[in-house]
C-alpha positions, 0 to 999 in steps of 0.5 A: 094182281094181288087183291089183298096184301094183308092176306099175302102177309098172313100166308107168308107168315106160315111159310116163314115159321116153317123155315124158322123151324126147319132152318133155325140157324140161317133164319136166326142169321137172317133176323140178325142181319135185318136187325143190323140193317135197321140199326144206325142213326143216319137214316130214320126208320121210315126212310129205311122202309121206303128204301126197302119198299123200292128194293122190293119193287126192283126185285119184283118180290110181292111179299117184300112189297107187302111187308115193307108197305105195312112197315112204311104205313105203320111208321107214318109214311105219306102216300106222297112219300111212297109215290116219290119212292116209287118214282125212284124205283121206276127210274132205276128199274124201268118198265117192270118196275112200273108194274110193281110200283103200282102194286106197291102203291096199292099195298101201301094204300091197303096197309095205311087204311088198316093203320088208321082204323 
């Protein structure tokens, strides 16, 4: 189990920087795709981050969980909203999602505590 989600983000940022340098075209395209996914007006940004957090759980992607837990916390998601989101992730992903939902909640708690300091 990951004990410090901020450390995970910090460690991943170095690898992502290396990818940007080594594969600039694909990383630029990925950034543009992320920008497009965050666009639109039908869903607010917080809702999109909660969806991304649930997808991180379903994909069993710890770095995805860390980044989207941080974004959800910064956008003002409540713990209750994260718990409801995790309930949907568990429902759709069954047993393995239970384990990652627990990790996602811990990640959110750490990030939310950091944003309220």
